[in-house]
C-alpha positions in Angstrom: 125.6 75.5 124.0 129.2 74.9 123.2 132.0 75.4 125.7 135.2 77.3 125.6 136.2 81.0 125.7 133.2 83.3 125.5 134.4 85.1 122.4 134.8 81.7 120.6 131.3 80.7 121.8 129.7 84.0 120.6 131.2 83.6 117.1 130.5 79.9 117.0 127.6 79.2 114.5 126.2 76.7 117.0 125.1 79.6 119.1 123.9 81.9 116.3 120.2 81.3 117.0 120.4 82.5 120.6 123.6 84.3 121.7 121.8 86.2 124.4 122.7 83.9 127.3 126.3 84.3 126.3 125.9 88.1 126.4 124.4 87.9 129.9 127.4 85.9 131.0 129.7 88.4 129.3 128.1 91.4 131.1 129.3 89.9 134.5 132.7 91.2 133.5 131.9 94.5 131.7 135.5 94.8 130.3 136.8 91.3 129.5 140.2 90.5 128.2 140.5 87.5 126.0 143.6 85.3 125.8 144.6 86.9 122.5 144.6 90.4 124.0 141.2 91.5 122.6 139.0 93.4 125.0 135.2 92.8 125.0 133.0 95.6 126.2 129.5 94.5 126.9 127.6 96.9 129.3 125.6 99.8 128.0 127.2 102.8 129.6 130.7 101.5 128.9 129.9 100.7 125.2 128.3 104.1 124.8 131.2 105.9 126.5 133.9 104.2 124.4 132.0 104.6 121.1 132.1 108.3 121.8 135.8 108.3 122.9 138.2 109.8 120.4 140.9 107.5 121.9 139.2 104.6 120.2 140.0 104.3 116.5 138.1 102.8 113.7 141.1 102.9 111.4 142.2 99.3 111.5 145.7 100.1 110.3 146.3 100.9 114.0 145.7 97.3 115.0 148.6 95.0 116.0 149.9 92.6 113.3 148.1 89.3 113.3 144.6 90.9 113.8 142.0 91.2 111.0 142.3 94.6 109.3 138.9 94.8 107.5 138.5 98.1 105.8 142.1 98.6 104.7 143.0 99.7 101.2 142.4 96.9 98.8 145.7 95.7 97.2 143.8 94.4 94.2 141.5 97.3 93.4 143.5 100.1 95.0 140.4 101.4 96.7 140.8 103.4 99.9 138.9 102.3 103.0 135.3 103.5 103.3 134.8 106.4 105.7 133.6 104.2 108.5 137.1 102.8 108.7 138.7 106.2 109.1 139.1 108.6 112.0 138.8 112.4 112.1 139.6 114.6 110.3 139.4 112.3 107.2 136.2 110.7 108.5 134.4 114.0 109.1 135.3 115.4 105.7 134.1 112.4 103.8 131.0 111.9 105.8 130.0 115.5 105.5 130.6 115.4 101.8 128.5 112.3 101.3 125.7 113.5 103.5 125.1 116.6 101.5 123.0 115.0 98.7 121.7 112.2 101.1 120.0 114.0 103.9 119.4 117.1 106.0 120.2 119.9 106.2 121.4 120.1 102.5 118.9 117.6 101.0 116.1 117.3 103.4 113.6 115.8 100.9 115.8 113.2 99.2 115.1 110.2 101.3 111.5 111.0 101.9 111.1 111.3 98.2 111.9 107.6 97.9 108.9 106.5 99.8 106.6 106.2 96.7 109.1 104.1 94.8 109.7 101.9 97.9 106.0 101.5 98.4 105.6 100.3 94.8 108.5 97.9 95.3 106.8 96.5 98.4 103.5 96.1 96.6 105.1 94.2 93.7 106.9 91.9 96.1 103.7 91.2 98.1 101.6 90.8 95.0 103.8 87.7 94.2 102.5 86.1 97.5 99.0 85.6 96.1 98.0 82.0 95.7 100.9 80.8 97.8 100.5 78.8 101.0 104.1 79.6 102.2 106.9 82.0 101.4 110.5 82.6 102.6 110.4 86.1 104.1 114.1 86.6 103.4 114.3 85.5 99.8 110.8 86.7 98.7 110.6 90.0 100.6 113.4 91.2 103.0 116.3 90.5 100.6 115.2 92.2 97.4 113.8 95.4 98.9 117.0 97.0 100.3 118.8 96.4 97.0 116.1 98.4 95.2 116.5 101.1 97.8 120.3 101.3 97.6 120.2 101.3 93.8 117.7 104.2 93.9 119.9 106.1 96.3 123.0 105.6 94.1 121.2 106.1 90.8 121.8 102.6 89.4 119.7 101.7 86.4 116.9 99.4 87.4 118.0 96.7 84.8 121.3 96.5 86.7 119.8 95.9 90.1 120.0 92.0 89.9 123.8 92.2 89.7 123.9 93.9 93.1 122.2 91.0 94.9 125.2 88.7 94.5 127.7 91.4 95.2 126.0 92.4 98.5 126.0 88.8 99.8 129.6 88.1 99.0 130.9 91.4 100.3 128.9 91.3 103.6 130.7 88.0 104.5 134.0 89.8 104.6 132.9 92.0 107.5 132.8 89.1 109.9 136.4 88.3 110.9 135.4 84.7 111.7 133.1 83.8 108.7 133.7 82.6 105.3 137.4 81.5 105.5 139.6 81.7 102.5 136.8 80.7 100.1 134.6 83.5 101.5 137.3 86.1 101.2 138.0 85.0 97.6 134.4 85.4 96.7 134.3 88.8 98.4 137.4 89.8 96.4 135.9 88.8 93.1 132.7 90.7 94.0 134.7 93.8 94.9 136.5 93.6 91.6 133.4 93.1 89.5 131.4 95.8 91.4 134.4 98.1 91.1 134.6 97.7 87.4 130.9 98.4 87.1 131.0 101.4 89.3 134.0 102.9 87.5 132.0 103.0 84.3 128.8 104.2 86.0 130.6 107.0 87.9 132.2 108.2 84.7 128.8 108.1 83.0 127.3 110.1 85.8 130.1 112.6 85.6 129.4 113.2 81.9 125.6 112.8 82.1 124.3 113.6 85.6 121.0 111.9 86.5 119.1 111.0 89.7 121.0 109.6 92.7 123.9 110.6 94.8 126.6 109.3 92.5 125.7 112.1 90.1 125.8 114.7 92.9 129.1 113.4 94.3 131.0 112.7 91.1 132.2 116.3 90.7 133.4 116.7 94.3 134.9 113.3 95.3 137.7 111.3 93.8 136.5 108.2 91.8 138.2 105.9 94.3 136.5 107.5 97.4 133.2 107.5 95.6 133.5 103.9 94.6 134.5 102.9 98.2 131.4 104.8 99.5 129.1 103.0 97.0 130.4 99.6 98.1 129.9 100.6 101.8 126.3 101.7 101.1 125.6 98.5 99.3 127.0 96.2 102.0 126.1 98.0 105.2 122.8 99.4 103.9 121.6 96.2 102.4 122.5 93.6 104.9 121.5 95.5 108.0 118.0 96.2 106.5 117.5 92.6 105.4 118.2 91.6 109.0 116.0 94.3 110.5 113.0 93.4 108.3 113.5 89.7 108.9 114.1 90.0 112.7 111.0 92.2 113.0 108.9 89.5 111.2 110.3 86.7 113.3 109.8 88.6 116.6 106.2 89.5 115.8 105.4 85.9 114.8 106.9 84.8 118.1 104.8 87.4 120.0 101.2 86.9 118.7 99.7 89.2 121.3 101.9 92.1 120.0 101.2 91.2 116.4 97.4 91.3 117.1 97.8 94.8 118.6 99.9 95.9 115.7 97.4 94.7 113.1 94.7 96.6 114.9 96.8 99.7 115.5 99.4 100.4 112.7 100.5 103.5 114.7 102.3 101.0 116.9 104.9 100.7 114.1 107.3 103.4 115.4 107.9 102.1 119.0 107.6 98.4 117.8 110.4 98.8 115.2 112.6 100.7 117.7 112.1 97.9 120.2 113.1 95.3 117.6 116.3 97.3 117.0 117.1 97.0 120.7 115.9 93.4 121.2 117.3 91.8 118.0 119.7 94.4 116.5 120.9 93.7 113.0 124.5 94.5 114.0 125.5 92.5 117.0 128.9 94.0 117.7 131.7 96.2 116.3 134.9 94.2 116.1 137.4 96.5 114.5 138.2 99.3 116.9 141.6 99.9 118.5 142.7 101.8 121.6 145.0 104.7 120.6 146.0 105.3 124.2 145.6 103.6 127.6 141.9 103.9 128.4 140.5 103.5 132.0 136.9 102.3 132.0 134.9 100.4 134.6 137.9 99.8 136.8 140.0 98.3 134.0 142.8 99.8 131.9 142.6 98.9 128.2 146.2 99.3 127.0 147.2 101.3 124.0 147.1 99.2 120.8 144.6 96.7 122.1 141.8 95.5 119.8 138.4 96.3 121.2 135.1 94.7 120.4 132.0 96.8 121.3 129.2 94.3 122.0 126.1 96.3 121.0 123.6 93.4 121.4 124.9 92.7 124.9 124.6 96.4 125.8 121.1 96.6 124.4 120.0 94.0 127.1 121.9 95.5 130.0 119.5 95.4 133.0 121.3 98.5 134.4 120.0 100.5 131.5 116.8 98.7 130.4 114.1 97.3 132.7 113.4 93.6 132.1 115.7 93.7 129.1 114.9 90.2 127.8 111.3 91.0 127.4 110.1 92.3 124.0 108.1 95.4 124.9 107.0 97.9 122.3 105.6 100.1 125.1 109.1 100.6 126.5 109.9 104.3 127.1 113.2 106.0 126.8 114.4 103.3 124.4 117.8 104.8 123.5 119.1 101.6 122.1 122.4 101.0 120.3 120.9 99.2 117.3 122.4 101.8 114.9 125.5 102.4 117.1 126.3 105.9 118.5 128.8 108.7 118.2 130.5 109.9 115.1 130.1 106.5 113.5 126.4 106.3 114.1 124.9 104.4 111.2 124.9 106.6 108.1 122.0 104.7 106.5 119.8 104.7 109.6 117.3 107.2 108.2 116.9 105.1 105.0 116.6 101.9 107.0 113.9 103.3 109.1 111.9 104.5 106.1 112.2 101.0 104.5 111.0 99.4 107.8 108.1 101.7 108.1 107.1 101.2 104.5 107.6 97.4 104.4 106.5 96.0 107.8 103.0 97.5 108.2 102.1 96.6 104.6 103.4 93.1 105.0 101.2 92.4 108.0 98.3 94.4 106.6 98.1 92.2 103.5 99.3 88.9 104.8 98.0 86.8 107.7 100.5 84.2 108.6 99.5 80.9 110.3 103.0 80.4 111.8 106.7 79.8 111.4 107.7 76.7 109.5 111.1 76.6 111.3 111.9 77.9 114.7 114.6 78.7 115.1 115.2 79.4 111.5 118.5 78.8 109.6 120.8 81.7 110.4 123.5 83.4 108.3 127.1 82.4 109.1 127.9 86.1 109.8 128.1 86.7 113.6 128.4 90.5 113.2 125.5 91.0 110.8 123.3 88.4 112.5 120.0 87.4 111.0 118.1 84.5 109.5 119.3 83.2 106.1 115.8 81.9 105.5 112.5 82.5 107.3 109.9 80.1 105.9 106.3 81.0 107.0 102.9 79.6 106.3 100.2 81.9 104.8 96.7 81.7 106.2 95.1 84.4 104.1 96.1 87.2 101.7 94.6 90.5 100.8 95.1 91.5 97.2 
């Protein structure tokens, strides 16, 4: 483990495979001020309280100069920030509008109606495992599935899906304030421009010739710029988090063969098992873009107005004051109100879709494939400290059911 300030250690790639000892150290000081004025909040009740506090802003234009302002209007494309980087009332208006064709109460069957197509996509991906003695769970399974799902949600023609893979990877890197450097930001900018040009044409097509997907439903009621920003958000956030969730679930099960054996005998274990993975290995480790709009007193500390605040979700998910024996993976855990999908008004918009993907993909993966073990442990991780997950997960196949 490297030495130095805790924040530097947490974002250091050297600690990506196991940041949890650092989070345990961080929780000793629930509200910790770093030398640059950033406040790290790491305990469950404090994170939950602040995430629901209207004095904490997601609009990064409120941040002091010199701090990363991810989510600001793009000077190249002119796109506004997506709704997760806005505060009420703008946030509430946009989120309510976008939710109408996406989920309840206005469209209660939309997401559930995708199950059949997702199941077919899972079957196609797993069919390709036949006659192989090893696969990379990320490249061969977890990575392609969420792109298919997001494209179905948006109404992107299937032949255009491959273009979204590269865009998703490049854009996700820009979320992490530490990752990628100038080269990563340049790639993200190019991806944003290319995807923007594609979406401009697609949205206009959907406006003139409505079809399946939420772009057609939203084109008459949203500006093209807001709709384009929303589509980019759904691609990046919806894709990368689900890739990590599927991969982390696979990795965790292969590290816990007793639980895996139970799961293969009892597929109904899927619901509590997946929720426990979301607590134990959350796909989003922390939220690094909030800012205090006023002095906030919490846990005996005053966070001054204007201070950048990082909400450390993964640390909170293993807070022993909230979860008994928090470092143990336990799918029998009760009252598992984790922060794997955040909380408050910015609760993950795509959480219902992610859960459907997980419940379609994970049981079928372990029904059809018996793995003899991990080929690398720990695996190679992505550079991104925010959206933490393996970049590759090579596994050996013992047997396969056609």
